[in-house]
C-alpha positions in Angstrom: 13.1 -21.1 -6.4 14.9 -21.3 -9.7 11.9 -19.9 -11.4 11.9 -16.8 -9.2 15.7 -16.5 -9.6 15.2 -16.6 -13.4 12.6 -13.8 -13.3 14.8 -11.7 -11.0 17.8 -12.2 -13.3 15.8 -11.2 -16.4 14.4 -8.1 -14.5 17.9 -7.1 -13.3 19.3 -7.4 -16.8 16.6 -5.1 -18.1 14.6 -7.7 -20.0 10.9 -8.3 -20.0 9.8 -11.1 -17.8 7.7 -13.3 -20.0 7.2 -17.0 -20.6 9.9 -17.1 -23.4 12.6 -15.3 -21.5 12.0 -17.3 -18.3 12.1 -20.6 -20.2 15.4 -19.6 -22.0 17.1 -18.7 -18.7 16.0 -21.9 -17.1 17.1 -24.0 -20.1 20.5 -22.2 -20.2 20.9 -23.0 -16.5 20.2 -26.7 -17.2 16.9 -26.8 -15.3 14.0 -28.9 -16.4 11.3 -26.5 -17.5 7.7 -27.0 -16.4 5.5 -24.9 -18.7 2.7 -24.7 -16.1 5.0 -23.2 -13.5 6.4 -20.8 -16.0 2.9 -19.6 -17.0 1.9 -19.3 -13.3 5.0 -17.3 -12.4 4.6 -14.9 -15.3 0.9 -14.5 -14.4 1.7 -13.9 -10.8 4.3 -11.3 -11.6 2.2 -9.4 -14.1 0.6 -7.2 -11.5 3.7 -6.8 -9.3 6.2 -3.9 -9.4 9.4 -6.0 -8.9 11.6 -3.0 -7.9 9.1 -2.0 -5.2 8.8 -5.6 -4.0 12.6 -5.9 -3.7 12.9 -2.5 -1.9 10.2 -3.6 0.6 11.8 -7.0 1.2 15.2 -5.2 1.8 13.6 -2.9 4.4 11.9 -5.9 6.1 15.1 -7.9 6.3 17.3 -5.0 7.3 15.3 -4.2 10.4 16.1 -7.4 12.4 19.8 -7.1 11.4 20.0 -3.6 12.6 18.2 -4.6 15.9 20.7 -7.4 16.4 23.6 -5.0 15.9 22.2 -2.5 18.4 21.7 -5.2 21.0 25.2 -6.4 20.4 26.6 -2.9 21.0 24.5 -2.6 24.1 25.9 -5.8 25.5 29.5 -4.8 24.8 28.9 -1.4 26.4 27.6 -3.1 29.6 30.7 -5.3 29.6 33.0 -2.3 29.3 31.1 -0.5 32.1 31.4 -3.5 34.4 35.2 -3.8 33.6 35.6 -0.1 34.5 33.7 -0.6 37.8 35.9 -3.6 38.7 39.1 -1.6 37.9 37.9 1.3 40.0 37.1 -0.9 42.9 40.6 -2.5 42.7 42.2 0.9 42.7 40.3 1.9 45.9 41.5 -1.4 47.5 45.1 -0.4 46.9 44.6 2.8 48.9 43.7 0.8 52.0 46.0 -2.2 51.3 
């Protein structure tokens, strides 16, 4: 993962993701650099639009979170409705008490 993180950091800083820059970031972080992994990473990223990939990943991960939030709101609404029903029934009981 540190190789991916290095590439993302370089990209975010506006640098060019190449073997030299990835190697420098990894060395600066104190990681042991595997030249083969660096070359593979750079080759794999050469045809990828990193901004587009990040945007797509953000959309994909946001959907389950939004769904969970909607489900949570639905459960809370049902609890409130049940509480209101219980209070109303208690009020009717007082009329005939």
